[in-house]
C-alpha positions as CSV (number, residue, x, y, z in Angstrom):
1,M,-0.1,0.1,-0.2
2,I,2.7,2.8,0.9
3,V,4.5,2.0,-2.1
4,N,1.3,2.4,-4.8
5,F,1.1,6.2,-2.6
6,F,4.5,6.9,-3.1
7,I,4.4,6.0,-6.7
8,N,0.9,7.4,-7.4
9,T,1.9,10.5,-5.5
10,G,5.8,11.4,-5.5
11,V,5.3,12.7,-1.2
12,R,8.3,12.3,0.4
13,L,8.7,10.0,3.1
14,S,8.7,12.9,5.8
15,E,5.1,13.9,4.3
16,L,3.8,10.2,3.9
17,T,4.3,9.6,7.8
18,N,1.8,12.4,8.8
19,I,-1.0,12.2,6.3
20,K,-3.8,11.8,8.0
21,I,-7.1,9.7,7.3
22,K,-9.3,13.7,7.5
23,D,-6.3,14.6,4.6
24,L,-7.4,11.7,2.0
25,D,-10.9,13.4,0.1
26,L,-11.7,10.6,-2.3
27,S,-14.4,12.7,-3.9
28,K,-12.4,15.1,-4.6
29,E,-9.4,12.3,-5.2
30,T,-6.9,14.6,-3.6
31,V,-4.9,14.3,-0.5
32,D,-4.0,17.2,1.6
33,I,0.1,17.2,2.7
34,S,0.3,19.3,5.2
35,H,4.0,18.6,6.7
36,S,5.9,19.3,3.5
37,K,9.6,20.1,3.4
38,S,9.0,23.3,2.4
39,R,6.1,24.4,4.9
40,R,3.8,24.9,2.9
41,E,0.6,22.8,2.5
42,R,-0.5,21.6,-0.8
43,T,-3.3,19.4,-1.9
44,L,-2.3,17.0,-4.6
45,P,-4.5,14.6,-6.9
46,L,-5.1,10.6,-6.6
47,S,-5.6,8.7,-9.5
48,R,-8.7,6.6,-10.3
49,T,-6.8,3.4,-9.6
50,M,-5.1,4.8,-6.2
51,I,-8.3,6.0,-5.2
52,K,-9.7,2.0,-5.4
53,I,-6.8,1.0,-3.6
54,L,-7.6,3.6,-0.8
55,D,-10.9,2.6,-0.8
56,K,-10.2,-0.7,0.3
57,Y,-7.3,-0.4,2.1
58,L,-9.7,2.3,4.5
59,D,-12.4,-0.6,4.4
60,I,-10.1,-3.1,5.9
61,R,-8.3,-0.9,8.1
62,K,-11.0,0.7,9.9
63,G,-9.4,3.7,11.2
64,E,-10.7,7.1,13.1
65,T,-9.8,10.7,10.8
66,D,-7.6,11.3,13.0
67,D,-5.6,8.4,12.9
68,Y,-2.7,8.7,10.8
69,L,-3.2,6.6,7.0
70,F,0.1,4.6,8.1
71,P,0.2,3.8,11.4
72,N,3.1,1.2,12.8
73,V,1.7,-2.0,14.5
74,Y,0.6,0.3,17.6
75,G,-1.5,2.2,15.4
76,K,1.1,5.7,16.4
77,Q,2.7,7.0,13.7
78,L,5.3,6.0,11.8
79,S,9.4,6.4,12.4
80,K,11.8,6.8,9.7
81,G,14.1,4.5,11.2
């Protein structure tokens, strides 16, 4: 899932680890990136294929809107190391 997200969006690892479920807007096919290298918020488009993959992933994951999109096994933020 994470590899697909990297390929489809081109986000950096630090950006990916900060994305929360609420940052996704599947109806508009976008994801909001609020923790970027330049410290500016930006909105990225998502492909229809990525939308389908995310939709299935979220059905299985069943997280809350304030949860990280890609948490560690304890439900906390992924670490880089």
